[in-house]
Structure formats: C-alpha cells, structure tokens
C-alpha positions in Angstrom: -18.7 17.9 -20.5 -18.4 18.1 -16.7 -21.5 20.2 -16.2 -25.3 19.8 -16.4 -27.6 22.8 -17.0 -31.2 22.6 -16.0 -33.9 25.3 -16.5 -37.0 25.6 -14.4 -40.0 27.9 -14.8 -42.6 28.5 -12.0 -45.8 30.2 -13.0 -49.5 30.4 -12.4 -51.0 28.8 -9.3 -47.7 27.3 -8.2 -46.1 30.8 -8.1 -49.2 32.3 -6.4 -49.1 29.6 -3.7 -45.4 30.2 -3.2 -46.0 33.9 -2.7 -48.8 33.2 -0.3 -46.5 31.0 1.8 -43.8 33.6 1.7 -46.2 36.3 2.8 -47.5 34.2 5.7 -43.9 33.5 6.9 -42.7 37.1 6.6 -45.9 38.7 8.0 -45.4 36.8 11.3 -42.2 38.8 11.8 -43.3 42.3 10.9 -45.3 44.9 12.8 -47.7 47.3 11.1 -49.5 50.1 13.0 -53.2 49.3 13.6 -52.8 45.5 13.3 -51.6 42.8 15.6 -48.3 41.3 14.6 -48.8 38.8 11.8 -52.4 39.9 11.2 -52.0 42.7 8.6 -53.7 42.0 5.2 -51.4 41.4 2.3 -52.3 44.5 0.4 -51.5 46.6 3.5 -48.1 44.8 3.9 -47.3 45.3 0.2 -48.2 49.0 0.3 -45.8 49.5 3.2 -42.9 47.1 2.3 -43.4 46.3 -1.4 -43.1 42.8 -3.0 -39.3 42.3 -3.2 -39.0 40.4 0.1 -41.9 38.1 -1.0 -40.2 37.3 -4.3 -36.9 36.6 -2.6 -38.5 34.4 0.1 -40.6 32.5 -2.4 -37.8 32.0 -4.9 -35.4 30.8 -2.1 -37.8 28.2 -1.0 -38.5 27.0 -4.6 -34.8 27.0 -5.5 -34.0 24.8 -2.5 -36.9 22.5 -3.3 -36.1 22.1 -7.0 -32.4 21.8 -6.3 -32.9 18.6 -4.2 -35.6 17.4 -6.6 -33.1 17.5 -9.5 -30.3 15.9 -7.5 -32.6 13.0 -6.6 -34.5 12.5 -9.9 -31.5 12.8 -12.2 -29.0 11.2 -9.9 -26.6 14.1 -10.0 -23.5 14.0 -7.9 -22.0 17.5 -7.7 -18.2 17.8 -7.4 -18.2 21.6 -7.0 -20.6 24.3 -5.7 -23.5 24.5 -8.2 -24.4 27.8 -9.8 -27.9 29.2 -9.4 -29.0 32.0 -11.8 -32.3 33.7 -11.4 -33.3 34.6 -15.0 -36.8 36.1 -14.1 -38.5 37.1 -10.9 -41.7 39.1 -10.9 -45.5 39.0 -10.3 -46.0 36.4 -13.1 -43.4 33.9 -11.9 -39.8 33.0 -11.7 -37.3 31.3 -14.0 -34.1 29.8 -12.7 -31.0 28.1 -14.3 -29.2 25.4 -12.3 -25.6 24.6 -13.4 -24.3 21.4 -11.8 -20.6 20.5 -12.0 -20.1 16.7 -12.1 -17.3 14.3 -12.8 -16.0 14.7 -16.3 -15.9 11.9 -18.9 -12.3 10.7 -19.1 -10.7 9.1 -22.1 -7.5 7.4 -21.0 -4.4 7.6 -23.1 -1.2 5.7 -22.5 -0.5 5.1 -18.8 1.7 2.0 -18.8 5.3 1.7 -20.0 5.7 5.4 -20.2 9.5 5.2 -20.4 10.2 7.3 -17.4 13.5 6.4 -15.8 13.8 5.9 -12.0 16.9 7.1 -10.3 19.0 4.9 -8.0 19.6 5.9 -4.4 23.1 6.2 -3.1 24.5 7.3 0.2 28.1 8.7 0.1 30.6 8.5 2.9 30.5 12.3 3.3 26.7 12.2 3.7 27.0 9.6 6.4 29.7 11.7 8.2 27.6 14.8 7.9 24.6 13.1 9.5 26.7 11.6 12.3 28.3 15.0 13.0 24.8 16.5 13.2 24.0 13.8 15.9 27.2 14.8 17.7 26.1 18.4 17.7 23.2 17.5 19.9 25.6 16.2 22.5 28.1 19.0 22.1 29.5 20.8 25.2 29.7 24.6 25.2 33.1 25.9 26.5 34.1 29.5 27.2 36.5 31.1 24.7 38.7 34.0 25.8 39.7 35.1 22.3 37.6 37.1 19.8 34.3 36.1 18.3 34.7 33.9 15.2 32.2 32.3 12.8 30.6 29.3 14.4 31.0 30.7 17.9 28.1 31.4 20.2 28.2 35.0 21.3 26.1 35.8 24.4 25.1 39.4 23.8 23.1 42.4 25.0 21.7 44.5 22.2 19.3 47.3 21.5 18.2 48.8 18.2 17.5 52.4 17.4 15.8 54.1 14.5 16.4 57.8 14.2 17.8 57.7 17.7 14.7 56.2 19.2 14.6 52.5 20.4 12.1 50.5 18.4 9.8 47.7 19.6 11.2 44.2 19.6 14.8 45.4 19.0 16.2 44.7 22.5 17.6 41.6 24.1 19.8 40.6 27.1 22.2 37.6 27.4 21.0 36.4 24.0 22.8 33.4 22.7 23.6 34.0 19.0 25.3 31.5 16.8 27.5 33.4 14.4 26.8 32.3 10.9 23.2 31.1 11.6 21.7 34.2 9.8 19.3 34.6 12.7 19.5 38.4 12.6 19.3 40.9 9.7 22.2 40.9 7.2 25.3 42.5 8.6 24.5 42.0 12.3 26.4 38.7 12.8 29.3 39.8 10.6 29.6 43.0 12.6 30.1 41.0 15.8 33.0 38.9 14.4 36.3 40.1 15.9 34.7 41.5 19.1 36.1 40.5 22.4 34.4 39.6 25.8 33.2 42.8 27.4 33.5 44.9 24.2 30.7 47.2 23.1 30.0 48.4 19.6 27.5 50.2 17.4 26.4 48.5 14.2 24.9 50.7 11.4 22.6 48.4 9.4 19.6 48.5 7.0 16.5 46.3 7.4 15.6 44.3 4.2 12.9 45.9 2.0 10.6 42.9 2.5 10.7 43.1 6.3 7.7 44.1 8.5 6.1 47.3 7.2 7.3 49.7 10.0 11.0 48.6 9.6 11.1 47.7 5.9 14.2 49.3 4.4 14.9 51.4 7.5 18.4 52.5 8.5 19.0 51.6 12.2 21.8 51.4 14.7 22.2 48.4 17.0 24.3 48.9 20.2 25.8 45.5 21.1 27.8 44.3 24.1 29.5 40.8 24.1 29.1 39.2 27.5 30.5 35.8 26.8 32.0 33.8 23.9 31.3 30.1 23.7 32.4 27.3 21.3 30.8 24.0 20.7 33.0 21.0 21.3 31.8 17.8 19.7 32.0 14.5 21.7 34.5 11.9 20.5 33.0 9.2 18.3 33.5 6.4 20.8 31.7 3.8 22.9 30.6 6.4 25.4 29.0 8.5 22.6 27.2 5.3 21.3 25.8 4.7 24.7 24.4 8.2 24.8 22.7 7.7 21.4 21.0 4.6 22.8 20.2 3.1 19.3 19.2 -0.6 19.5 21.8 -3.0 18.3 24.3 -0.2 17.5 27.3 -0.7 19.8 30.2 0.0 17.3 31.1 2.9 15.0 30.8 0.5 12.0 27.3 -0.4 13.0 26.4 3.2 13.4 27.8 4.0 9.9 25.7 1.1 8.5 22.5 2.3 10.3 22.9 5.9 9.1 23.6 4.7 5.6 20.4 2.6 5.6 18.4 5.6 6.9 19.7 7.9 4.2 19.0 5.3 1.5 15.5 4.8 2.8 14.9 8.6 2.8 16.3 9.0 -0.7 14.2 6.0 -2.0 11.1 7.7 -0.7 12.0 10.9 -2.4 12.8 9.1 -5.6 9.6 7.1 -5.5 7.6 10.3 -5.0 9.4 12.1 -7.8 9.0 9.1 -10.1 5.3 8.8 -9.4 4.8 12.5 -9.9 6.4 12.2 -13.3 4.3 9.2 -14.2 1.1 11.0 -13.2 2.0 14.1 -15.1 2.8 12.1 -18.3 -0.3 10.0 -17.9 -2.6 13.0 -17.3 -1.1 14.7 -20.4 -2.0 11.6 -22.4 -5.6 11.5 -21.1 -8.5 13.6 -22.5 -11.0 15.2 -20.1 -13.1 18.4 -20.3 -12.9 19.8 -16.8 -14.7 23.0 -15.9 -12.7 25.7 -14.2 -15.2 25.7 -11.2 -14.0 22.2 -10.4 -10.4 23.4 -10.2 -11.6 26.3 -8.0 -13.3 23.9 -5.7 -9.9 22.2 -5.2 -8.2 25.6 -4.6 -10.9 26.3 -1.9 -10.1 22.9 -0.2 -6.3 23.6 -0.3 -6.8 27.1 1.0 -9.0 25.8 3.9 -6.3 23.2 4.7 -3.6 25.9 4.7 -5.6 28.1 7.1 -6.2 25.2 9.4 -2.5 24.4 9.5 -1.7 28.0 10.4 -4.3 27.9 13.2 -2.7 24.8 14.6 0.6 26.7 14.7 -1.1 29.6 16.5 -0.9 31.9 13.4 -3.9 34.0 12.5 -4.9 34.3 8.8 -4.7 38.1 8.7 -1.5 38.2 10.6 0.1 35.7 8.2 -0.6 38.0 5.2 0.5 41.1 7.1 3.9 39.7 8.1 4.6 37.9 4.8 3.5 41.0 2.9 1.3 38.8 0.6 -2.4 38.7 -0.3 -5.0 36.0 -0.2 -5.6 36.3 -4.0 -1.9 35.8 -4.6 -1.8 32.6 -2.5 -4.8 31.2 -4.2 -3.4 32.0 -7.6 -0.2 30.1 -6.6 -2.3 27.1 -5.5 -4.0 26.9 -8.9 -1.3 24.8 -10.6 -1.1 22.2 -7.8 -4.9 22.1 -7.6 -5.1 21.4 -11.4 -2.6 18.6 -11.0 -4.5 17.1 -8.1 -7.9 17.2 -9.9 -6.6 15.7 -13.1 -4.6 13.0 -11.2 -7.6 12.1 -9.2 -9.8 11.5 -12.3 -6.9 9.7 -14.0 -6.5 7.3 -11.0 -10.3 6.7 -10.8 -10.4 5.9 -14.5 -7.4 3.6 -14.3 -8.9 1.8 -11.3 -12.1 1.2 -13.4 -10.1 0.1 -16.4 -7.9 -2.3 -14.5 -10.7 -3.5 -12.2 -8.9 -2.3 -9.0 -11.8 -2.6 -6.5 -10.9 -3.1 -2.9 -13.7 -4.6 -0.8 -15.2 -3.3 2.4 -13.6 -6.3 4.1 -10.1 -5.2 2.9 -10.8 -1.7 4.2 -11.8 -3.1 7.6 -8.5 -5.0 7.7 -6.7 -1.8 6.7 -8.4 0.0 9.5 -7.3 -2.6 12.0 -3.7 -2.4 10.7 -3.7 1.4 11.0 -5.3 1.2 14.5 -2.5 -1.0 15.7 0.1 1.3 14.1 -1.2 4.5 15.6 -2.6 3.0 18.9 -6.2 3.9 18.1 -9.4 1.9 17.9 -10.6 0.6 14.5 -13.7 2.8 14.9 -11.6 5.9 15.5 -9.6 5.2 12.3 -12.7 4.8 10.2 -14.2 8.0 11.7 -11.0 9.9 11.0 -11.3 9.0 7.3 -14.9 10.0 7.2 -16.5 6.6 7.0 -15.7 3.1 5.6 -16.6 4.2 2.1 -13.9 6.9 2.1 -11.4 4.3 3.4 -12.3 2.0 0.6 -11.8 4.8 -1.9 -8.4 5.8 -0.3 -7.3 2.1 -0.5 -8.4 2.0 -4.1 -6.3 5.1 -5.0 -3.2 3.7 -3.2 -3.5 0.4 -5.0 -3.8 2.2 -8.3 -0.7 4.2 -7.5 1.1 0.9 -6.8 -0.2 -0.4 -10.1 1.3 2.6 -11.9 4.7 2.2 -10.2 4.8 -1.5 -11.1 3.9 -0.9 -14.7 6.2 2.0 -15.5 
C-alpha cells in the first residue's frame, strides 16, 4: 500500500495544558468590557465567546506538533498532501487520524526485450523541397497584382462587421493584409473576397461559429469589405544569391542545401521516433509492473501539471480566468483531461526508480557536478546557476539517474 494511517488521542493533562495555551494566545487578541486586553479570566471569556475557538487553536497546534513528530520518528516521506481527520474534539480531549501517502511498493514485471518495433526515419525528396520552399517564402517579394483576388494572394482590405445593423467591438480594420486561404477570419470571409478587384466594395453575410466568444457565438453578421490592394508572393530563385541570403555555414551549392535539409528532417524524425518508441516501452513496462497507487498521488501530479499550465499561460500574458472564458472550458474539465497523462507520469516515475534500483543505476554526485558543468557551458550559465535551477545537486543526481535509466530501456528493447 502507498499510504500509512496513524491515530493519535490527546486527553487528560496534555489536553488541559493545550487548552490553557490556546486560551492565553487567543485572550491576548480579544477585548472584554471591564478588563484590560488579555487580562479577562477564562470563565468570563468562555461565557462571552464559548469554547470552539479554544478547541480549534489547541487542536491546530497539536496536529502540527504530532505531524512533524510522526514524520521524524517513523521516517515518513510524503509524496502527496497528507489527510488530517479530526475524529473527536471536545472538553475531554481530541482524537485525530493522519493519512500519509508514500511511495508504493513496486513489483517489476518484464521491462527488457518487450518486442516493440522501432520505426526507421526517412526523408523524401518532396519533404526536402517543401522545407526549402518554406525557407524561400521568408525571402519572398510582394508584388502588386492588377487582376482579381485569388487564393494565395494577399488582399489589403478595409473591413467592418455589423450585428443587427450595429457595428460590434473588434470587428473593424483598415489596410489589413489578409492572406487568402490562411483561415485567419471566420469561415466564409476569405472565400467571399475571392474574385473581388482592387477598389471594389462588398457586403459579406456570415455566421460566427457556435464555439466563438459568448457575445458573438452563432451570431449572423454582415461584414462590409473594401479591397485596397492585391499582392502576390514571388519566391526567389534557388540560386547562389539565395544561398548567400540564407547564410548557412558550409552550404554554398543547391546540392549541399538539399543534403543539409535532408539531415535536419532525419534528425527531427529520429527524435520523434525515439520519443514514440520510449513512450510505448514505458506503457508496456508499466502495464507489466504491479503497484498499488492511491488516487491522491495521481491528484498531486494533476495539481503539479495544472500549476505548470497556469504558469505557462502567465508567461504568455494570458490570465487563468480569461483562458477559460475565451476557450469556453472549465477548470474541472481541464484537470479531468490531465488525469490520464498524470497517471502515466506517476507510474512511469515509479517504474524508472525501480528499474534503476534493480539495475544498480546510481549516478554519483561527482557525475552530477560534471553534468552541471556541461550544461553551464551549453547554456552559457554558471555551474551554480544550473544546480540552483534544478533545485539542488540531489535533484540533478536524480534527474541524471532517470535519464540513464531511460537510455538503459532504449538499449535493451
């Protein structure tokens, strides 16, 4: 089992002393008519305020005290937020149950030679051409077109949207460069511009998607559009001048560029294949292992994932409440969707720890120090900054152990 339940009873003089301490602490903060602050007798205080606050203060102090005592005496290392349940709380004493969630006992199943096939990466000629054309797009020239708007053109437009004849907020733009076919606007908008000529004006009757922002979801609107300019991208020739613009070291011919791009695509695909292969190995190996893991441990991982998600949103300048408003989702739904990934993470972590123990994969602190030096050089930071970013040398040792264990799994499957 991955939980430890401990019961504590506090009675007699220990409880009386705890209530006395609670009264002395609380009495300093209250004011009772006829007495200086903190000097009212206990019977007067209890007559005015009752005993509930005394029970709560005394139990809080004892719970905190016994919690740390249990952790130290029984060498408990919680992996999730413990549960504290007050069973009894009255004049005669208190009784409390502590439930600690700890690492589960893991029985490894088969984790080597699992028979999972690894794909082989290939880079086709078409994929190389597509990647190079994407690079050419970045150096494309925009030239004016005097004919009508076609798919792929960039239409420079003025537009304004109306709902029930009234302009709505955020629905207006001037000299907006819209690539036709980019699906930047709501369905039907870009198709409606196809065929328009420079200087032409037109009304587009459209309907917002049902999953759009609440005030416009499913609304019928009219956009008045004017085409100011029509432009077309002209890609540069694949020649020596273009290669100079790219400024890629040791790439001065088209053949070398093709080779470079092919190698890049292969490297990307190999990373994807490695990740997919490792995921399949981990899933198969976790299915093979036996471990009783309490749901609270999974919930702790969901909490961690959700916190990381919120922090990423903040870094992008997105407020938590605004995210749910504009995506028309709820916090509960997001957490529910995270549960499967959280379960996989937790089970994989205990699997890797158990394999590391079974295979004696134990990086030393010296190895971790060398790893920190290597990372410091790579990211142009000091070794101390790297160690601090990990949360200490012990965390870096653990991280190194997990990575080595993953490499072990790759080599043995």
